[in-house]
DOGU-953119 format. One record per residue (C-alpha): residue number from 1; x, y, z; residue in one letter. Coordinates in pm, whole numbers. Layout:
DOGU-953119
<NUM <X Y Z> "A">
...
This chain:
DOGU-953119
<1 <-2118 12088 22142> "M">
<2 <-2284 12299 22411> "R">
<3 <-2121 12615 22276> "I">
<4 <-2244 12541 21923> "R">
<5 <-2601 12480 22044> "V">
<6 <-2593 12806 22241> "T">
<7 <-2459 12988 21934> "H">
<8 <-2740 12848 21719> "Q">
<9 <-3008 12944 21971> "R">
<10 <-2880 13299 22014> "V">
<11 <-2849 13341 21638> "T">
<12 <-3207 13224 21586> "I">
<13 <-3332 13466 21853> "I">
<14 <-3154 13757 21685> "L">
<15 <-3288 13655 21345> "Q">
<16 <-3645 13634 21479> "L">
<17 <-3610 13984 21624> "I">
<18 <-3494 14108 21286> "L">
<19 <-3777 13932 21103> "V">
<20 <-4028 14090 21341> "G">
<21 <-3876 14433 21277> "E">
<22 <-3889 14378 20900> "A">
<23 <-4256 14276 20914> "V">
<24 <-4345 14585 21121> "L">
<25 <-4153 14804 20878> "A">
<26 <-4344 14661 20581> "V">
<27 <-4679 14705 20759> "V">
<28 <-4593 15067 20838> "S">
<29 <-4457 15113 20483> "Q">
<30 <-4115 15213 20614> "N">
<31 <-3937 15071 20312> "W">
<32 <-3584 15181 20398> "F">
<33 <-3600 15011 20738> "T">
<34 <-3751 14702 20578> "A">
<35 <-3472 14690 20320> "F">
<36 <-3194 14749 20574> "L">
<37 <-3335 14488 20814> "T">
<38 <-3362 14235 20532> "S">
<39 <-2999 14299 20444> "M">
<40 <-2897 14243 20808> "I">
<41 <-3089 13914 20813> "I">
<42 <-2901 13804 20501> "A">
<43 <-2568 13899 20658> "I">
<44 <-2637 13679 20961> "T">
<45 <-2632 13378 20727> "F">
<46 <-2289 13466 20583> "F">
<47 <-2079 13263 20835> "P">
<48 <-2278 12947 20757> "M">
<49 <-2259 13006 20380> "L">
<50 <-1887 13086 20409> "F">
<51 <-1826 12756 20587> "E">
<52 <-2010 12557 20322> "R">
<53 <-1862 12741 20024> "R">
<54 <-1496 12743 20128> "F">
<55 <-1498 12448 20372> "R">
<56 <-1343 12666 20642> "I">
<57 <-1493 12582 20979> "H">
<58 <-1539 12891 21194> "I">
<59 <-1552 12837 21573> "P">
<60 <-1901 12913 21711> "P">
<61 <-1760 13182 21940> "E">
<62 <-1629 13375 21640> "L">
<63 <-1952 13328 21446> "Q">
<64 <-2161 13455 21735> "L">
<65 <-1927 13751 21790> "A">
<66 <-1954 13850 21423> "A">
<67 <-2333 13815 21411> "I">
<68 <-2370 14000 21741> "G">
<69 <-2154 14282 21606> "F">
<70 <-2368 14316 21292> "V">
<71 <-2686 14314 21504> "F">
<72 <-2550 14577 21744> "A">
<73 <-2406 14806 21478> "S">
<74 <-2663 14798 21198> "L">
<75 <-2987 14711 21379> "F">
<76 <-2946 14868 21722> "L">
<77 <-2708 15138 21602> "G">
<78 <-2870 15256 21279> "E">
<79 <-3232 15142 21299> "I">
<80 <-3284 15181 21673> "R">
<81 <-3063 15492 21678> "D">
<82 <-2836 15372 21960> "Y">
<83 <-2552 15577 21812> "Y">
<84 <-2741 15892 21904> "T">
<85 <-2903 15768 22225> "R">
<86 <-2579 15640 22377> "F">
<87 <-2263 15840 22310> "W">
<88 <-2040 15544 22390> "W">
<89 <-2213 15299 22154> "W">
<90 <-2001 15388 21850> "D">
<91 <-1678 15374 22051> "I">
<92 <-1764 15032 22197> "A">
<93 <-1849 14888 21856> "L">
<94 <-1538 15023 21687> "H">
<95 <-1326 14875 21965> "T">
<96 <-1500 14543 21904> "T">
<97 <-1442 14572 21530> "S">
<98 <-1072 14626 21604> "G">
<99 <-1074 14299 21800> "F">
<100 <-1257 14103 21528> "L">
<101 <-1055 14242 21237> "L">
<102 <-733 14184 21430> "G">
<103 <-830 13821 21482> "I">
<104 <-917 13785 21113> "L">
<105 <-588 13940 21004> "G">
<106 <-393 13723 21247> "F">
<107 <-562 13404 21127> "L">
<108 <-502 13492 20760> "L">
<109 <-127 13528 20809> "V">
<110 <-109 13238 21054> "H">
<111 <-265 13009 20793> "I">
<112 <-15 13125 20528> "M">
<113 <265 13081 20779> "N">
<114 <172 12723 20863> "E">
<115 <44 12573 20539> "T">
<116 <293 12362 20347> "E">
<117 <160 12487 20011> "K">
<118 <312 12832 20071> "I">
<119 <689 12825 20121> "H">
<120 <722 13119 20354> "V">
<121 <774 13158 20725> "H">
<122 <711 13488 20899> "M">
<123 <831 13574 21245> "K">
<124 <575 13624 21526> "P">
<125 <643 13997 21531> "G">
<126 <553 14036 21162> "F">
<127 <239 13823 21195> "V">
<128 <120 14042 21482> "S">
<129 <215 14360 21295> "F">
<130 <16 14247 20991> "F">
<131 <-287 14173 21208> "A">
<132 <-266 14523 21353> "F">
<133 <-226 14695 21015> "M">
<134 <-500 14481 20857> "F">
<135 <-752 14583 21122> "A">
<136 <-649 14949 21107> "L">
<137 <-660 14948 20725> "G">
<138 <-1011 14804 20710> "V">
<139 <-1118 15053 20977> "G">
<140 <-983 15339 20764> "A">
<141 <-1166 15206 20456> "L">
<142 <-1489 15201 20660> "W">
<143 <-1441 15566 20754> "E">
<144 <-1396 15649 20383> "I">
<145 <-1719 15458 20315> "F">
<146 <-1902 15660 20583> "E">
<147 <-1768 15986 20438> "F">
<148 <-1879 15882 20088> "T">
<149 <-2229 15782 20200> "M">
<150 <-2274 16111 20385> "D">
<151 <-2149 16318 20091> "G">
<152 <-2326 16132 19810> "V">
<153 <-2651 16020 19972> "F">
<154 <-2686 16278 20249> "G">
<155 <-2673 16021 20529> "M">
<156 <-2547 16088 20879> "N">
<157 <-2297 15810 20939> "M">
<158 <-2024 16047 21063> "Q">
<159 <-2214 16186 21357> "K">
<160 <-2154 16497 21571> "P">
<161 <-1948 16410 21877> "M">
<162 <-1821 16601 22182> "L">
<163 <-1944 16933 22046> "G">
<164 <-1793 16883 21699> "D">
<165 <-2072 16888 21435> "P">
<166 <-1833 16811 21146> "S">
<167 <-1793 16441 21227> "G">
<168 <-1412 16472 21236> "L">
<169 <-1395 16394 21609> "T">
<170 <-1618 16091 21553> "D">
<171 <-1390 15967 21274> "T">
<172 <-1071 16014 21474> "M">
<173 <-1207 15841 21784> "W">
<174 <-1329 15555 21564> "D">
<175 <-976 15508 21428> "L">
<176 <-820 15541 21774> "I">
<177 <-1038 15270 21929> "V">
<178 <-999 15054 21615> "D">
<179 <-624 15074 21671> "A">
<180 <-662 15001 22042> "T">
<181 <-864 14685 21982> "G">
<182 <-627 14572 21707> "A">
<183 <-325 14636 21928> "L">
<184 <-465 14418 22207> "V">
<185 <-521 14130 21961> "I">
<186 <-176 14178 21808> "S">
<187 <-7 14155 22148> "V">
<188 <-208 13846 22243> "L">
<189 <-134 13688 21904> "G">
<190 <238 13757 21943> "W">
<191 <231 13602 22289> "R">
<192 <52 13296 22151> "Y">
<193 <313 13242 21880> "L">
<194 <599 13287 22127> "K">
<195 <440 13066 22392> "N">
<196 <146 12850 22270> "P">
<197 <80 12730 22626> "D">
<198 <-52 13074 22724> "Q">
<199 <-428 13080 22773> "R">
<200 <-653 13377 22698> "S">
<201 <-974 13397 22495> "F">
<202 <-770 13452 22177> "L">
<203 <-553 13146 22235> "E">
<204 <-865 12934 22285> "R">
<205 <-1023 13067 21966> "W">
<206 <-704 13011 21766> "I">
<207 <-670 12655 21897> "D">
<208 <-1036 12589 21811> "A">
<209 <-983 12722 21458> "F">
<210 <-672 12508 21408> "I">
<211 <-847 12200 21545> "E">
<212 <-1144 12243 21310> "R">
<213 <-927 12323 21005> "N">
<214 <-633 12079 21020> "P">
<215 <-586 12082 20640> "R">
<216 <-437 12434 20657> "F">
<217 <-171 12348 20913> "F">
<218 <135 12130 20924> "K">
<219 <93 11791 21082> "K">
């Protein structure tokens, strides 16, 4: 209960910051910033809407991690220009995205593996491998999206890095740290399936997800 209350308070604080930024953008007639900030505000409501629409209860830690990632990447990164001000910002966020996407991929296969409605059972090694490839695949699709936005709309999502103005170094490091984050989650997920008594942050999050969504798992 305490974790959920903390999650709600932090989420509200982040949303108020975004609302303040949107209001300032409208006053200063910076319409692009106002639009982007409004979109970020809408995204912060997605976990709650997802829960209500699909009746899948997401642990508050995961919800806060996802909302914090969106805030750090889109608001601080793009609007506040942290990608340019701090060279390590992009690397840190892509590592985090590898973690989050790895967890999502792991949970997707773990649900299919455990539900009685789907007659299939995958070994721990394959579940972990899928989580890794899922995270890396989504990361690659994001890099294609950045390339498309830069080419079609003249944006600067693939930024110069380490003396390389082409954005290639930025893209490759993004994929490398995506893979690193996904690999860590895959190893922890494999360890969880082999020995459920192990305790790391991932094991706690998985147990919390299973506890809040018993209809997906065997009794």
